[in-house]
C-alpha positions as CSV (number, residue, x, y, z in Angstrom):
1,M,34.4,33.5,55.7
2,K,34.7,37.0,57.2
3,D,31.5,39.0,57.6
4,L,30.6,41.6,54.9
5,Q,31.6,44.6,57.2
6,E,35.2,43.2,57.6
7,I,35.3,42.5,53.8
8,L,34.1,46.0,53.1
9,A,36.9,47.5,55.2
10,I,39.5,45.4,53.3
11,A,38.0,46.5,49.9
12,R,37.9,50.1,51.0
13,D,41.6,50.1,51.9
14,I,42.5,48.3,48.6
15,G,40.3,51.0,46.8
16,W,42.4,53.8,48.3
17,G,45.5,52.0,47.5
18,A,44.5,51.5,43.9
19,A,43.5,55.1,43.6
20,D,47.0,56.2,44.7
21,I,48.7,54.1,42.2
22,L,46.4,55.4,39.4
23,R,47.1,59.1,40.6
24,S,50.9,58.4,40.5
25,Y,50.6,57.5,36.8
26,Y,48.1,60.2,36.0
27,H,50.4,62.8,37.6
28,G,53.6,61.3,36.3
29,T,55.1,60.4,39.6
30,A,55.2,56.6,39.2
31,K,58.6,55.0,39.0
32,D,58.0,54.5,35.3
33,P,55.4,57.0,34.4
34,D,55.3,56.1,30.6
35,L,51.7,55.0,30.0
36,E,52.4,52.8,26.9
37,V,49.0,52.6,25.5
38,Q,47.9,49.4,23.7
39,Y,44.5,48.5,22.2
40,K,42.5,45.5,23.1
41,E,39.3,45.2,21.1
42,N,39.5,48.8,20.1
43,E,39.6,49.9,23.7
44,P,42.8,51.4,25.1
45,V,44.8,49.6,27.9
46,T,47.7,51.2,29.7
47,V,50.4,50.0,32.1
48,A,48.4,51.7,34.8
49,D,45.3,49.4,34.2
50,V,47.6,46.2,34.4
51,A,49.5,47.5,37.6
52,V,46.3,48.3,39.4
53,S,44.6,45.0,38.3
54,Q,47.6,43.1,39.7
55,Y,47.6,45.1,42.9
56,I,43.8,44.6,43.7
57,L,43.9,40.9,42.8
58,Q,47.1,40.2,44.8
59,R,45.8,42.1,48.0
60,L,42.3,40.4,47.8
61,Q,43.6,37.0,47.3
62,A,46.4,37.4,50.0
63,T,43.6,38.5,52.4
64,L,40.6,36.5,51.5
65,G,42.1,33.5,49.4
66,N,40.6,31.5,46.5
67,E,38.6,29.1,48.6
68,D,35.4,31.1,49.1
69,F,35.7,33.5,46.0
70,A,36.3,33.6,42.4
71,Y,37.7,36.7,40.7
72,I,36.9,38.4,37.4
73,S,39.0,41.5,36.5
74,E,38.9,43.3,33.2
75,E,42.5,43.0,32.6
76,T,42.9,39.2,33.3
77,Y,39.5,38.1,31.9
78,Q,39.8,35.4,29.3
79,S,36.4,33.5,29.2
80,P,34.3,32.2,32.2
81,S,36.0,29.2,33.9
82,S,33.9,26.4,35.3
83,K,35.1,27.8,38.8
84,Q,33.7,31.2,38.2
85,A,30.4,29.8,36.8
86,S,30.0,27.7,39.8
87,A,31.3,30.1,42.4
88,P,28.5,31.7,44.4
89,W,30.8,34.6,45.4
90,V,32.7,36.5,42.7
91,W,34.8,39.6,42.9
92,I,34.2,41.7,39.7
93,I,36.8,44.4,39.2
94,D,37.5,47.3,36.9
95,P,40.9,48.5,37.8
96,L,40.6,51.6,35.7
97,D,37.1,52.5,34.4
98,G,37.4,55.5,32.0
99,T,40.8,54.6,30.5
100,R,40.2,57.1,27.6
101,D,39.5,59.9,30.1
102,F,42.5,58.8,32.1
103,I,44.8,59.1,28.9
104,E,43.1,62.4,27.9
105,K,43.5,63.8,31.4
106,T,39.8,64.7,31.9
107,G,40.0,63.5,35.5
108,D,36.9,61.2,35.0
109,Y,38.3,57.8,35.8
110,A,37.5,55.5,38.7
111,V,38.2,52.1,40.3
112,H,35.3,49.6,40.5
113,I,35.3,46.6,43.0
114,A,32.2,44.6,43.5
115,L,31.4,41.5,45.4
116,V,28.7,39.5,43.7
117,K,26.7,36.7,45.3
118,E,24.9,34.5,42.8
119,T,24.1,37.1,40.1
120,R,23.6,40.3,42.4
121,P,26.1,42.7,43.8
122,V,26.2,42.7,47.7
123,L,29.2,45.0,48.4
124,A,30.7,47.7,46.2
125,V,33.6,50.3,46.3
126,V,33.9,53.0,43.6
127,A,37.0,55.2,44.1
128,V,37.5,58.4,42.1
129,P,41.1,59.2,42.4
130,E,41.0,62.8,41.2
131,A,38.1,63.7,43.5
132,Q,40.0,62.0,46.4
133,K,36.7,60.2,47.1
134,L,35.7,56.7,47.6
135,Y,32.0,55.5,47.6
136,Y,31.0,52.3,49.2
137,A,27.8,50.3,50.0
138,I,26.7,46.9,51.3
139,K,23.3,45.6,50.3
140,G,20.7,46.8,52.8
141,G,23.2,49.3,54.5
142,G,22.9,52.5,52.5
143,T,25.6,54.3,50.4
144,F,28.5,56.3,51.9
145,V,31.2,58.6,50.5
146,E,34.6,58.6,52.2
147,T,37.2,61.3,52.0
148,R,40.5,61.3,54.0
149,D,38.5,63.1,56.7
150,G,35.8,60.6,57.3
151,S,32.5,59.3,55.6
152,V,29.1,60.6,55.3
153,P,25.8,58.9,53.9
154,L,24.4,59.8,50.5
155,Q,21.0,59.9,49.2
156,V,19.7,60.6,45.5
157,S,17.9,63.8,44.6
158,S,14.1,63.9,45.0
159,G,11.2,66.3,44.3
160,K,12.1,67.6,40.9
161,R,9.8,67.9,37.8
162,V,10.7,65.4,35.1
163,E,11.6,68.3,32.8
164,D,14.2,69.5,35.3
165,L,16.1,66.3,35.6
166,T,19.7,66.1,34.5
167,L,21.1,63.4,32.2
168,V,24.7,62.4,32.7
169,V,26.2,61.4,29.3
170,S,29.3,59.9,27.8
171,R,31.9,62.0,26.0
172,S,32.9,59.1,23.7
173,H,30.5,56.1,23.6
174,R,27.8,57.7,21.3
175,N,25.8,56.4,18.3
176,Q,22.7,57.5,16.4
177,R,20.3,55.5,18.3
178,L,21.5,56.8,21.6
179,D,21.4,60.4,20.2
180,R,18.0,60.1,18.9
181,L,16.9,58.8,22.3
182,L,18.4,61.5,24.3
183,Q,17.0,64.2,21.9
184,N,13.4,63.0,22.5
185,L,13.4,62.4,26.3
186,P,11.3,64.9,28.3
187,C,14.4,66.1,30.2
188,Q,17.1,67.9,28.1
189,N,19.6,69.0,30.7
190,Q,22.8,67.2,30.1
191,K,26.2,66.9,31.8
192,S,29.1,65.2,30.1
193,V,31.1,62.8,32.4
194,G,33.5,59.8,31.5
195,S,33.6,56.5,33.4
196,V,30.3,54.9,34.6
197,G,31.6,55.1,38.2
198,C,32.0,58.9,37.8
199,K,28.6,59.2,36.2
200,I,26.9,57.3,39.1
201,A,29.0,59.5,41.4
202,T,27.2,62.6,40.0
203,I,23.8,61.0,40.6
204,V,24.4,60.0,44.3
205,E,26.0,63.5,44.9
206,Q,22.8,65.1,43.4
207,Q,24.6,66.7,40.4
208,A,22.7,64.6,37.9
209,D,19.7,62.3,38.0
210,I,19.7,59.9,35.0
211,Y,22.3,57.9,33.1
212,I,21.3,55.7,30.1
213,S,23.4,53.0,28.5
214,L,22.5,51.6,25.1
215,S,24.6,48.7,23.6
216,G,25.6,49.0,19.9
217,K,28.2,46.8,18.3
218,S,29.5,46.3,21.8
219,A,28.1,46.5,25.3
220,P,29.2,47.5,28.7
221,K,30.6,44.7,30.8
222,D,29.8,43.3,34.2
223,W,32.8,45.3,35.6
224,D,31.6,48.5,34.2
225,I,28.2,48.3,36.0
226,A,28.3,46.0,39.0
227,A,29.9,48.4,41.6
228,P,28.2,51.5,40.4
229,E,24.8,49.8,40.5
230,L,24.9,48.9,44.1
231,I,26.3,52.4,44.9
232,L,23.2,53.9,43.2
233,T,20.5,51.6,44.6
234,E,21.7,51.9,48.1
235,A,21.5,55.6,47.9
236,G,17.8,55.3,46.9
237,G,18.2,55.2,43.1
238,K,17.2,52.5,40.5
239,F,19.4,50.8,37.9
240,T,17.5,48.3,35.5
241,H,16.9,47.2,31.9
242,F,14.4,49.3,30.0
243,D,11.8,46.5,30.6
244,G,12.3,46.8,34.4
245,T,14.1,43.7,34.9
246,P,17.2,43.7,37.2
247,L,20.6,43.4,35.9
248,Q,22.5,40.1,36.4
249,Y,26.2,39.4,36.8
250,N,28.5,36.4,36.5
251,T,26.0,34.6,34.3
252,G,28.6,33.3,31.7
253,D,28.1,36.5,29.3
254,I,29.9,39.5,30.7
255,N,28.1,41.8,28.4
256,Q,25.2,43.9,29.6
257,W,23.2,44.1,26.3
258,G,20.3,46.2,25.5
259,G,19.0,49.5,27.1
260,L,19.9,50.1,30.8
261,L,18.5,53.1,32.7
262,A,19.9,54.4,36.1
263,S,18.1,57.1,37.8
264,N,17.1,58.7,41.2
265,G,14.1,56.5,41.0
266,E,11.3,59.0,40.7
267,Y,10.3,58.7,37.2
268,H,12.2,55.4,36.5
269,E,9.3,53.4,34.9
270,V,8.0,56.4,33.0
271,L,11.4,57.1,31.4
272,C,12.0,53.3,30.8
273,K,8.7,53.2,28.7
274,K,9.4,56.4,27.0
275,A,12.9,55.2,26.0
276,E,11.6,51.9,24.6
277,A,8.9,53.8,22.5
278,I,11.5,56.2,21.1
279,L,13.8,53.4,20.0
280,A,11.0,51.3,18.5
281,E,10.0,54.3,16.4
282,F,13.7,55.0,15.4
283,D,14.2,51.3,14.5
284,Q,11.2,51.3,12.2
285,S,12.2,54.5,10.4
């Protein structure tokens, strides 16, 4: 197997290629720019999702093969095969995170490519096509943002009071429990951004400090979280369940149930405990 730096170079190149394909659909310059929106489990899927999924999978498999790796992509996922479950190395891919934002033209969409070993991410690429930026990280190697001009390391914010932290929140995935939680946290500054990848990008770019995910009837999936998690943690942030346990991927259940908190790390445990207390009170009322 190639070493992780070589694999990262391949994944970064594929990330830029995927971003270019998505931009061509987004700006109507693709050969067939009609998006043909369909719905799968109430979530929109476009021809762009499918085209980029095929592109990423074909390029990864052509370069790296199927011997050492299993592949899980949002657009091709059925249910875990025995090969996936037993594979120690798994690519977890979201070809278009933020499809609603893509359709509604907010610009907040991203490509997520993560390599997971056992149950934890070791390599991640998050491309944000409209910003013309690509974020990447290897476990233990820090987080970098790459533009067409080169790359620079990134670090999350620090030294703020808890009241001055900014929450990055969804435009669409909202419910009563989440609203109650957000209303009662000590920090009330909010910034609305689509796509988990774009939300985490705002935290590593120091434009926000916290993101909270709360599953309701549905939950975020492995491909929503795996790549952004490593981008955040390698930039000095934290991303855990409310009870402090680490997230796990490729476990046989692709759903990330419960409350998840991503932050710059400074008040992480305090905010996790506060979130649990607010929800406990809400659930009793």
